[in-house]
HTML snippet that shows the backbone in 3Dmol.js (N, CA, C, O; Angstrom):
<script src="https://3Dmol.org/build/3Dmol-min.js"></script>
<div id="view" style="width:600px;height:400px;position:relative"></div>
<script>
const pdb = `
ATOM      1  N   MET A   1     101.378  57.884  96.723  1.00  0.00           N
ATOM      2  CA  MET A   1     101.639  59.154  97.046  1.00  0.00           C
ATOM      3  C   MET A   1     101.145  59.822  95.798  1.00  0.00           C
ATOM      4  O   MET A   1     101.605  59.642  94.670  1.00  0.00           O
ATOM      5  N   LYS A   2     100.131  60.635  96.135  1.00  0.00           N
ATOM      6  CA  LYS A   2      99.847  61.628  94.742  1.00  0.00           C
ATOM      7  C   LYS A   2     100.737  62.556  94.254  1.00  0.00           C
ATOM      8  O   LYS A   2     101.677  62.768  95.020  1.00  0.00           O
ATOM      9  N   GLU A   3     100.741  63.192  93.200  1.00  0.00           N
ATOM     10  CA  GLU A   3     101.565  64.259  92.945  1.00  0.00           C
ATOM     11  C   GLU A   3     100.655  65.466  92.954  1.00  0.00           C
ATOM     12  O   GLU A   3      99.426  65.404  92.971  1.00  0.00           O
ATOM     13  N   GLY A   4     101.359  66.537  92.942  1.00  0.00           N
ATOM     14  CA  GLY A   4     100.777  67.634  93.336  1.00  0.00           C
ATOM     15  C   GLY A   4     100.780  68.466  94.308  1.00  0.00           C
ATOM     16  O   GLY A   4     101.570  68.110  95.183  1.00  0.00           O
ATOM     17  N   LYS A   5     100.276  69.358  94.521  1.00  0.00           N
ATOM     18  CA  LYS A   5     100.019  70.417  95.552  1.00  0.00           C
ATOM     19  C   LYS A   5      99.212  69.991  97.012  1.00  0.00           C
ATOM     20  O   LYS A   5      97.987  69.866  97.031  1.00  0.00           O
ATOM     21  N   PHE A   6      99.898  69.828  97.986  1.00  0.00           N
ATOM     22  CA  PHE A   6      99.208  69.680  99.282  1.00  0.00           C
ATOM     23  C   PHE A   6      98.865  70.649 100.312  1.00  0.00           C
ATOM     24  O   PHE A   6      99.644  71.602 100.283  1.00  0.00           O
ATOM     25  N   THR A   7      97.997  70.736 101.186  1.00  0.00           N
ATOM     26  CA  THR A   7      98.336  72.205 101.890  1.00  0.00           C
ATOM     27  C   THR A   7      97.632  71.397 102.967  1.00  0.00           C
ATOM     28  O   THR A   7      96.964  70.407 102.670  1.00  0.00           O
ATOM     29  N   THR A   8      97.805  71.890 104.436  1.00  0.00           N
ATOM     30  CA  THR A   8      97.480  71.687 105.835  1.00  0.00           C
ATOM     31  C   THR A   8      96.087  72.378 105.554  1.00  0.00           C
ATOM     32  O   THR A   8      96.206  73.343 104.799  1.00  0.00           O
ATOM     33  N   VAL A   9      94.935  72.152 105.927  1.00  0.00           N
ATOM     34  CA  VAL A   9      94.071  72.893 106.901  1.00  0.00           C
ATOM     35  C   VAL A   9      93.694  72.601 108.429  1.00  0.00           C
ATOM     36  O   VAL A   9      94.169  71.734 109.163  1.00  0.00           O
ATOM     37  N   ASN A  10      92.627  73.642 108.737  1.00  0.00           N
ATOM     38  CA  ASN A  10      92.085  73.137 110.119  1.00  0.00           C
ATOM     39  C   ASN A  10      90.990  73.193 109.801  1.00  0.00           C
ATOM     40  O   ASN A  10      90.620  74.188 109.178  1.00  0.00           O
ATOM     41  N   LEU A  11      89.865  71.914 110.180  1.00  0.00           N
ATOM     42  CA  LEU A  11      88.574  71.705 110.028  1.00  0.00           C
ATOM     43  C   LEU A  11      87.571  72.016 111.505  1.00  0.00           C
ATOM     44  O   LEU A  11      87.924  71.901 112.679  1.00  0.00           O
ATOM     45  N   ASN A  12      86.889  72.232 111.225  1.00  0.00           N
ATOM     46  CA  ASN A  12      85.784  72.513 112.631  1.00  0.00           C
ATOM     47  C   ASN A  12      85.715  71.074 113.415  1.00  0.00           C
ATOM     48  O   ASN A  12      84.806  71.059 114.244  1.00  0.00           O
ATOM     49  N   ASP A  13      86.454  69.894 113.338  1.00  0.00           N
ATOM     50  CA  ASP A  13      86.246  68.982 114.262  1.00  0.00           C
ATOM     51  C   ASP A  13      87.600  69.046 115.284  1.00  0.00           C
ATOM     52  O   ASP A  13      87.937  68.209 116.121  1.00  0.00           O
ATOM     53  N   GLY A  14      88.451  70.696 114.827  1.00  0.00           N
ATOM     54  CA  GLY A  14      89.408  70.540 115.710  1.00  0.00           C
ATOM     55  C   GLY A  14      90.884  69.885 115.287  1.00  0.00           C
ATOM     56  O   GLY A  14      91.807  69.735 116.088  1.00  0.00           O
ATOM     57  N   GLU A  15      90.929  69.519 113.855  1.00  0.00           N
ATOM     58  CA  GLU A  15      92.131  68.328 113.979  1.00  0.00           C
ATOM     59  C   GLU A  15      92.787  69.036 112.816  1.00  0.00           C
ATOM     60  O   GLU A  15      91.999  69.688 112.131  1.00  0.00           O
ATOM     61  N   GLN A  16      93.982  69.054 112.458  1.00  0.00           N
ATOM     62  CA  GLN A  16      94.229  69.504 111.280  1.00  0.00           C
ATOM     63  C   GLN A  16      94.604  68.352 110.139  1.00  0.00           C
ATOM     64  O   GLN A  16      95.319  67.433 110.537  1.00  0.00           O
ATOM     65  N   HIS A  17      94.139  68.331 108.631  1.00  0.00           N
ATOM     66  CA  HIS A  17      94.128  67.454 107.792  1.00  0.00           C
ATOM     67  C   HIS A  17      95.266  67.855 107.050  1.00  0.00           C
ATOM     68  O   HIS A  17      95.605  69.034 107.151  1.00  0.00           O
ATOM     69  N   ILE A  18      95.957  67.050 106.280  1.00  0.00           N
ATOM     70  CA  ILE A  18      96.877  67.208 104.994  1.00  0.00           C
ATOM     71  C   ILE A  18      95.950  66.748 103.747  1.00  0.00           C
ATOM     72  O   ILE A  18      95.789  65.561 103.464  1.00  0.00           O
ATOM     73  N   MET A  19      95.356  67.821 103.031  1.00  0.00           N
ATOM     74  CA  MET A  19      94.693  67.432 102.287  1.00  0.00           C
ATOM     75  C   MET A  19      95.264  67.811 100.705  1.00  0.00           C
ATOM     76  O   MET A  19      95.858  68.886 100.621  1.00  0.00           O
ATOM     77  N   HIS A  20      95.139  67.092  99.595  1.00  0.00           N
ATOM     78  CA  HIS A  20      95.265  67.452  98.176  1.00  0.00           C
ATOM     79  C   HIS A  20      94.731  68.584  97.504  1.00  0.00           C
ATOM     80  O   HIS A  20      93.632  68.972  97.901  1.00  0.00           O
ATOM     81  N   GLN A  21      95.319  69.243  96.498  1.00  0.00           N
ATOM     82  CA  GLN A  21      94.586  70.057  96.291  1.00  0.00           C
ATOM     83  C   GLN A  21      93.428  69.940  95.414  1.00  0.00           C
ATOM     84  O   GLN A  21      92.512  70.758  95.321  1.00  0.00           O
ATOM     85  N   ASP A  22      93.569  68.736  94.719  1.00  0.00           N
ATOM     86  CA  ASP A  22      91.978  67.902  94.000  1.00  0.00           C
ATOM     87  C   ASP A  22      91.087  68.134  95.172  1.00  0.00           C
ATOM     88  O   ASP A  22      89.995  68.652  94.939  1.00  0.00           O
ATOM     89  N   GLU A  23      91.453  67.771  96.620  1.00  0.00           N
ATOM     90  CA  GLU A  23      90.184  67.859  97.529  1.00  0.00           C
ATOM     91  C   GLU A  23      90.005  68.769  98.302  1.00  0.00           C
ATOM     92  O   GLU A  23      89.529  68.458  99.393  1.00  0.00           O
ATOM     93  N   LEU A  24      90.300  70.152  98.050  1.00  0.00           N
ATOM     94  CA  LEU A  24      90.097  71.238  98.221  1.00  0.00           C
ATOM     95  C   LEU A  24      88.767  72.472  97.355  1.00  0.00           C
ATOM     96  O   LEU A  24      88.581  72.802  96.183  1.00  0.00           O
ATOM     97  N   LEU A  25      88.382  72.679  98.108  1.00  0.00           N
ATOM     98  CA  LEU A  25      87.016  73.685  97.912  1.00  0.00           C
ATOM     99  C   LEU A  25      87.654  74.807  98.024  1.00  0.00           C
ATOM    100  O   LEU A  25      88.001  75.176  99.146  1.00  0.00           O
ATOM    101  N   VAL A  26      87.988  75.712  96.693  1.00  0.00           N
ATOM    102  CA  VAL A  26      88.168  77.129  97.454  1.00  0.00           C
ATOM    103  C   VAL A  26      86.998  78.308  96.950  1.00  0.00           C
ATOM    104  O   VAL A  26      86.562  78.493  95.814  1.00  0.00           O
ATOM    105  N   VAL A  27      86.635  79.083  98.331  1.00  0.00           N
ATOM    106  CA  VAL A  27      85.269  79.610  98.170  1.00  0.00           C
ATOM    107  C   VAL A  27      85.769  80.972  98.390  1.00  0.00           C
ATOM    108  O   VAL A  27      86.980  81.180  98.321  1.00  0.00           O
ATOM    109  N   GLU A  28      84.838  82.038  98.682  1.00  0.00           N
ATOM    110  CA  GLU A  28      85.488  83.244  98.377  1.00  0.00           C
ATOM    111  C   GLU A  28      84.510  83.940  99.710  1.00  0.00           C
ATOM    112  O   GLU A  28      83.294  83.850  99.879  1.00  0.00           O
ATOM    113  N   LYS A  29      85.491  84.610 100.502  1.00  0.00           N
ATOM    114  CA  LYS A  29      84.360  85.605 101.418  1.00  0.00           C
ATOM    115  C   LYS A  29      84.168  86.394 101.173  1.00  0.00           C
ATOM    116  O   LYS A  29      84.429  86.804 100.042  1.00  0.00           O
ATOM    117  N   GLY A  30      83.469  87.250 102.273  1.00  0.00           N
ATOM    118  CA  GLY A  30      83.147  88.896 101.858  1.00  0.00           C
ATOM    119  C   GLY A  30      84.321  89.770 101.264  1.00  0.00           C
ATOM    120  O   GLY A  30      84.273  90.539 100.304  1.00  0.00           O
ATOM    121  N   ASN A  31      85.410  89.448 102.098  1.00  0.00           N
ATOM    122  CA  ASN A  31      86.182  90.231 101.691  1.00  0.00           C
ATOM    123  C   ASN A  31      86.940  90.250 100.624  1.00  0.00           C
ATOM    124  O   ASN A  31      87.939  90.923 100.370  1.00  0.00           O
ATOM    125  N   ASN A  32      86.110  89.072  99.732  1.00  0.00           N
ATOM    126  CA  ASN A  32      87.326  88.365  98.514  1.00  0.00           C
ATOM    127  C   ASN A  32      88.658  87.788  98.204  1.00  0.00           C
ATOM    128  O   ASN A  32      89.373  87.647  97.211  1.00  0.00           O
ATOM    129  N   THR A  33      88.704  87.381 100.088  1.00  0.00           N
ATOM    130  CA  THR A  33      89.658  86.537 100.421  1.00  0.00           C
ATOM    131  C   THR A  33      89.755  85.166  99.798  1.00  0.00           C
ATOM    132  O   THR A  33      88.814  84.384  99.935  1.00  0.00           O
ATOM    133  N   LEU A  34      90.686  84.874  99.214  1.00  0.00           N
ATOM    134  CA  LEU A  34      90.225  82.729  99.337  1.00  0.00           C
ATOM    135  C   LEU A  34      90.910  82.131 100.017  1.00  0.00           C
ATOM    136  O   LEU A  34      92.122  82.312 100.130  1.00  0.00           O
ATOM    137  N   TYR A  35      90.139  81.173 100.685  1.00  0.00           N
ATOM    138  CA  TYR A  35      90.603  80.428 101.138  1.00  0.00           C
ATOM    139  C   TYR A  35      90.416  78.604 101.020  1.00  0.00           C
ATOM    140  O   TYR A  35      89.308  78.251 100.618  1.00  0.00           O
ATOM    141  N   PRO A  36      91.130  77.807 101.249  1.00  0.00           N
ATOM    142  CA  PRO A  36      91.185  76.136 101.167  1.00  0.00           C
ATOM    143  C   PRO A  36      90.228  75.789 101.838  1.00  0.00           C
ATOM    144  O   PRO A  36      90.066  76.646 102.707  1.00  0.00           O
ATOM    145  N   VAL A  37      89.457  74.962 101.926  1.00  0.00           N
ATOM    146  CA  VAL A  37      87.944  74.484 102.544  1.00  0.00           C
ATOM    147  C   VAL A  37      88.151  72.690 102.048  1.00  0.00           C
ATOM    148  O   VAL A  37      87.964  72.357 100.878  1.00  0.00           O
ATOM    149  N   ALA A  38      88.472  71.880 102.910  1.00  0.00           N
ATOM    150  CA  ALA A  38      88.323  70.704 102.322  1.00  0.00           C
ATOM    151  C   ALA A  38      86.476  70.469 102.111  1.00  0.00           C
ATOM    152  O   ALA A  38      85.606  70.673 102.958  1.00  0.00           O
ATOM    153  N   LYS A  39      86.338  70.058 100.916  1.00  0.00           N
ATOM    154  CA  LYS A  39      85.151  69.414 100.565  1.00  0.00           C
ATOM    155  C   LYS A  39      84.379  68.688 101.803  1.00  0.00           C
ATOM    156  O   LYS A  39      83.184  68.736 102.095  1.00  0.00           O
ATOM    157  N   GLU A  40      85.333  68.077 102.364  1.00  0.00           N
ATOM    158  CA  GLU A  40      84.404  66.732 103.228  1.00  0.00           C
ATOM    159  C   GLU A  40      84.143  67.182 104.988  1.00  0.00           C
ATOM    160  O   GLU A  40      83.935  66.495 105.988  1.00  0.00           O
ATOM    161  N   SER A  41      84.276  68.693 104.756  1.00  0.00           N
ATOM    162  CA  SER A  41      84.375  69.376 106.023  1.00  0.00           C
ATOM    163  C   SER A  41      83.019  69.232 106.578  1.00  0.00           C
ATOM    164  O   SER A  41      82.089  69.163 105.774  1.00  0.00           O
ATOM    165  N   TYR A  42      82.768  69.175 107.878  1.00  0.00           N
ATOM    166  CA  TYR A  42      81.843  68.903 108.302  1.00  0.00           C
ATOM    167  C   TYR A  42      80.567  69.854 108.606  1.00  0.00           C
ATOM    168  O   TYR A  42      80.751  70.759 109.421  1.00  0.00           O
ATOM    169  N   PRO A  43      78.925  69.681 107.845  1.00  0.00           N
ATOM    170  CA  PRO A  43      78.317  70.676 107.602  1.00  0.00           C
ATOM    171  C   PRO A  43      77.793  70.720 109.328  1.00  0.00           C
ATOM    172  O   PRO A  43      77.588  69.853 110.178  1.00  0.00           O
ATOM    173  N   ILE A  44      77.713  72.251 109.294  1.00  0.00           N
ATOM    174  CA  ILE A  44      76.925  72.573 110.430  1.00  0.00           C
ATOM    175  C   ILE A  44      75.197  72.482 110.876  1.00  0.00           C
ATOM    176  O   ILE A  44      74.714  73.604 110.721  1.00  0.00           O
ATOM    177  N   GLY A  45      74.594  71.905 111.163  1.00  0.00           N
ATOM    178  CA  GLY A  45      73.203  71.741 111.479  1.00  0.00           C
ATOM    179  C   GLY A  45      72.624  73.388 111.893  1.00  0.00           C
ATOM    180  O   GLY A  45      73.030  74.087 112.821  1.00  0.00           O
ATOM    181  N   GLY A  46      71.529  73.728 110.852  1.00  0.00           N
ATOM    182  CA  GLY A  46      71.249  75.049 110.788  1.00  0.00           C
ATOM    183  C   GLY A  46      71.263  76.147 110.499  1.00  0.00           C
ATOM    184  O   GLY A  46      70.783  77.220 110.865  1.00  0.00           O
ATOM    185  N   TYR A  47      72.332  75.474 109.259  1.00  0.00           N
ATOM    186  CA  TYR A  47      72.680  76.296 108.237  1.00  0.00           C
ATOM    187  C   TYR A  47      72.248  75.623 107.047  1.00  0.00           C
ATOM    188  O   TYR A  47      71.820  74.469 107.055  1.00  0.00           O
ATOM    189  N   ALA A  48      72.402  76.625 105.611  1.00  0.00           N
ATOM    190  CA  ALA A  48      71.901  76.212 104.229  1.00  0.00           C
ATOM    191  C   ALA A  48      73.468  75.287 103.845  1.00  0.00           C
ATOM    192  O   ALA A  48      74.676  75.522 103.887  1.00  0.00           O
ATOM    193  N   PRO A  49      72.674  74.275 103.512  1.00  0.00           N
ATOM    194  CA  PRO A  49      73.910  73.110 102.273  1.00  0.00           C
ATOM    195  C   PRO A  49      74.593  73.971 101.753  1.00  0.00           C
ATOM    196  O   PRO A  49      74.272  75.040 101.234  1.00  0.00           O
ATOM    197  N   GLY A  50      75.766  73.386 101.930  1.00  0.00           N
ATOM    198  CA  GLY A  50      77.184  73.967 101.227  1.00  0.00           C
ATOM    199  C   GLY A  50      77.324  74.772 102.381  1.00  0.00           C
ATOM    200  O   GLY A  50      78.077  75.673 102.010  1.00  0.00           O
ATOM    201  N   SER A  51      77.001  74.989 103.696  1.00  0.00           N
ATOM    202  CA  SER A  51      78.272  75.611 104.302  1.00  0.00           C
ATOM    203  C   SER A  51      79.196  75.147 105.198  1.00  0.00           C
ATOM    204  O   SER A  51      78.843  74.230 105.940  1.00  0.00           O
ATOM    205  N   TYR A  52      80.146  75.523 105.273  1.00  0.00           N
ATOM    206  CA  TYR A  52      81.635  74.840 105.781  1.00  0.00           C
ATOM    207  C   TYR A  52      82.117  75.874 106.796  1.00  0.00           C
ATOM    208  O   TYR A  52      82.012  77.100 106.835  1.00  0.00           O
ATOM    209  N   PHE A  53      82.597  75.107 107.486  1.00  0.00           N
ATOM    210  CA  PHE A  53      83.584  75.959 108.728  1.00  0.00           C
ATOM    211  C   PHE A  53      84.709  75.206 108.645  1.00  0.00           C
ATOM    212  O   PHE A  53      84.856  73.985 108.616  1.00  0.00           O
ATOM    213  N   CYS A  54      86.011  76.715 108.585  1.00  0.00           N
ATOM    214  CA  CYS A  54      87.136  76.120 108.590  1.00  0.00           C
ATOM    215  C   CYS A  54      88.429  77.252 109.476  1.00  0.00           C
ATOM    216  O   CYS A  54      88.617  78.349 108.951  1.00  0.00           O
ATOM    217  N   THR A  55      88.913  77.042 110.254  1.00  0.00           N
ATOM    218  CA  THR A  55      89.684  77.759 110.925  1.00  0.00           C
ATOM    219  C   THR A  55      91.183  78.188 110.335  1.00  0.00           C
ATOM    220  O   THR A  55      92.227  77.606 110.041  1.00  0.00           O
ATOM    221  N   CYS A  56      90.618  79.693 110.336  1.00  0.00           N
ATOM    222  CA  CYS A  56      92.010  80.027 109.309  1.00  0.00           C
ATOM    223  C   CYS A  56      92.207  81.420 110.275  1.00  0.00           C
ATOM    224  O   CYS A  56      91.362  82.196 110.721  1.00  0.00           O
ATOM    225  N   ASN A  57      93.719  81.397 110.407  1.00  0.00           N
ATOM    226  CA  ASN A  57      94.067  82.542 111.104  1.00  0.00           C
ATOM    227  C   ASN A  57      93.992  82.882 112.880  1.00  0.00           C
ATOM    228  O   ASN A  57      94.319  83.820 113.608  1.00  0.00           O
ATOM    229  N   THR A  58      93.321  81.431 113.066  1.00  0.00           N
ATOM    230  CA  THR A  58      93.167  81.358 114.392  1.00  0.00           C
ATOM    231  C   THR A  58      91.580  81.643 114.823  1.00  0.00           C
ATOM    232  O   THR A  58      91.275  81.629 116.016  1.00  0.00           O
ATOM    233  N   THR A  59      90.516  81.919 113.715  1.00  0.00           N
ATOM    234  CA  THR A  59      89.175  82.694 113.944  1.00  0.00           C
ATOM    235  C   THR A  59      88.633  81.851 112.975  1.00  0.00           C
ATOM    236  O   THR A  59      89.036  81.607 111.838  1.00  0.00           O
ATOM    237  N   GLN A  60      87.644  81.433 113.599  1.00  0.00           N
ATOM    238  CA  GLN A  60      86.201  80.786 113.278  1.00  0.00           C
ATOM    239  C   GLN A  60      85.448  81.286 112.092  1.00  0.00           C
ATOM    240  O   GLN A  60      84.515  82.058 112.311  1.00  0.00           O
ATOM    241  N   GLU A  61      85.776  80.889 110.644  1.00  0.00           N
ATOM    242  CA  GLU A  61      85.072  81.570 109.432  1.00  0.00           C
ATOM    243  C   GLU A  61      84.201  80.606 109.501  1.00  0.00           C
ATOM    244  O   GLU A  61      84.212  79.572 110.169  1.00  0.00           O
ATOM    245  N   LYS A  62      83.309  81.097 108.626  1.00  0.00           N
ATOM    246  CA  LYS A  62      81.915  80.589 108.159  1.00  0.00           C
ATOM    247  C   LYS A  62      82.019  80.890 106.418  1.00  0.00           C
ATOM    248  O   LYS A  62      81.895  82.027 105.962  1.00  0.00           O
ATOM    249  N   PHE A  63      82.268  79.666 105.556  1.00  0.00           N
ATOM    250  CA  PHE A  63      82.155  79.943 103.923  1.00  0.00           C
ATOM    251  C   PHE A  63      81.092  79.379 103.655  1.00  0.00           C
ATOM    252  O   PHE A  63      80.817  78.321 104.221  1.00  0.00           O
ATOM    253  N   ILE A  64      80.189  79.979 102.675  1.00  0.00           N
ATOM    254  CA  ILE A  64      79.479  79.228 101.645  1.00  0.00           C
ATOM    255  C   ILE A  64      79.864  78.602 100.358  1.00  0.00           C
ATOM    256  O   ILE A  64      80.305  79.320  99.461  1.00  0.00           O
ATOM    257  N   GLY A  65      79.743  77.409 100.202  1.00  0.00           N
ATOM    258  CA  GLY A  65      79.819  77.209  98.428  1.00  0.00           C
ATOM    259  C   GLY A  65      79.303  75.957  98.787  1.00  0.00           C
ATOM    260  O   GLY A  65      78.789  75.772  99.890  1.00  0.00           O
ATOM    261  N   SER A  66      79.426  74.882  97.738  1.00  0.00           N
ATOM    262  CA  SER A  66      79.109  73.478  97.191  1.00  0.00           C
ATOM    263  C   SER A  66      79.966  72.504  96.612  1.00  0.00           C
ATOM    264  O   SER A  66      80.971  72.693  95.926  1.00  0.00           O
ATOM    265  N   LYS A  67      79.412  71.373  96.995  1.00  0.00           N
ATOM    266  CA  LYS A  67      80.537  70.532  96.397  1.00  0.00           C
ATOM    267  C   LYS A  67      80.709  70.087  95.272  1.00  0.00           C
ATOM    268  O   LYS A  67      81.713  69.421  95.017  1.00  0.00           O
TER     269      LYS A  67
END
`;
const viewer = $3Dmol.createViewer("view");
viewer.addModel(pdb, "pdb");
viewer.setStyle({}, {cartoon: {color: "spectrum"}});
viewer.zoomTo();
viewer.render();
</script>
């Protein structure tokens, strides 16, 4: 078991994933709120590379970032 902070994230595959802090990418939303998004979350076709989806507060949000 790795030491450090773990968090549970909801990815756009509909499943919850327990991710280590080193496996998370924190990106900025328009309102300056930071969310943890898994680096390996699934890219959505038709969006620019680096687009990730994560379910936060039961609302699907679009995040722009890079691995």
